Phi, psi and omega in degrees: 000132177296146175297145173251117187244130177251120180245110175266123190092036185292342181265002180282182181301305180287315185300316182290320179293320179291319178301312181300312182295322180298317182286330182280324191245350181235172177256019185291153170263123187246130171247136183225151176222140173193170182279350177212178181219014189292343179266356187271342172049233185282004171293326180296130182091353177295140186296338180255014181236122175249122182235140173228139177275120182189169182254133183298336181278349183245318187278050188289323180293319178298316181297313182298319179301317183280332172298316179302321186279334191275167172266327182216140178240135177243101178276089187266359184289126179192154166269121185230047181232116183308328179298326180283332180300322184270335182273324186218062186298327181292323177295321177300314180296316184296321180276306188292325180258299189296313182295321180285330176300320179299320179291317179301318180296322178293317179298320178293320180301316183263009177057047178258151181289134180252125174243103193251133177279097169288209181200153174296340181292343180299336180284345176058229182259035178305136180278358183301136179293330178226128186272123186247134183298330187265331192239340186288131175282150182258118190241117181242164180274186181294165184303326181301331181279087189291350176308329187280357180295330176294308181298320179296318180298315180293317182297319180294322176294323173306314184290322178296313181297316177302318181295322175298324178296319181288311187283316188248006179061030178286135179276139182205161165221133173255127176238141185243100179290134175254097175045062176290135182228164177148183179303142175070019175299307176217182182274110179287349182277358181259104184282354184291133178296139176085358181279342182229166170288161197301323182301309180289326180299317180296318178298314179299319180301318180292315180302316186262012177055044175257149178297139172279121183262119178265110181293125182053034175086356178071025181284336180295145182243156179220155178259090187286136189230126183287142186303323181298323176295316179298316180294323176304316178295319181295321178299321178292321179295314180296315180298319172054051182300126181056027179069025187297336183253357185294131177054043178232161176242133181233126163284129177239095183207176182238095181301333181290343180259027179282106178223161176287159177297324178297320178294319178302316180301317180294321179296321179293317179299315180298321181297324180296335182294341181279355180250110187310321182294339187243005182300321180291324176301316182293318181297326183265002183297134180249139177244125181234154178261140180219146180285151178297327179297321180286321185281313185255337185102174189288347184272007184264149173213142188250167177249130186276322184218145185208087182244124184273146159279129178245024181299320180298315181293322177296315185290311189267329182258346187066032187250142167210144180289148185241337191267119178285167189293319180298320178293320179299318179295315181298315181297324179291316179293321177305317181293305188290324182282341173280337181253040187280101176249036176237166179256136179285142179269000000 
């Protein structure tokens, strides 16, 4: 019998990519819910894909019905933009924690497998050179730094799901994406600062000839991971051959792509030079430094380094990331610049 997979947030960055890969490479039956469908493309109408447009906070009966029917549920709905953590922390908590807690409780009630998107942010400001799922302590700033409400919400759900596993023998996998990037991460057509995560924001800045703003000089580094590598790991987790992913936590990131934000900006500018229509944009691109207080406000606090240990994923999933950062940037630009339905300034 084909697996029945429920993806909440099917139109999101991860959800849409995972839905597409599931239908293309597996025989699974996929049910999806989201408030829109513009990223799902030719998945819509596929004979093994059932989609409904709805809000996880409202469509509770539909969700419970499909939780009962499915083998695995992936509650991917979340606000995952640092600008929103500081501007609207209560909305982040209500969606990222409360709405997902309701789904987790249903999955536990019906003894369904939970595959939950934790986050690399749960490690906070840990000083560890390499972040380990089993041993790294989670270090957050003072209450005033509202940026941490996202990490706290995710971490508490990690602990709740783990507790269901211990008490009720519920099967689960927690996965922690480390700065996944790629096509459709955010809307490159939105030139407004803070509307996207930094990778897409930088691309948008070059397209619209806006200065790339490096928060606190861009010295902080991240381990950027291409979406195809991340989805490859998720397919292995969902398949769960011989229970390899059951009751485990996986960092899913690319340590080889650990670069500073300032370096990322330069790589993106250089990549644009390979596209004749945008070569002049790249030549005229400006990079400026801005304080985190000015860019995000006083409630922000940053993480300087974030490098994952991926030993667990290598050992249990047989997974390792393959796409280097320059290739990831090129593939993303190939997609967005081929779908250019915006006007150049």
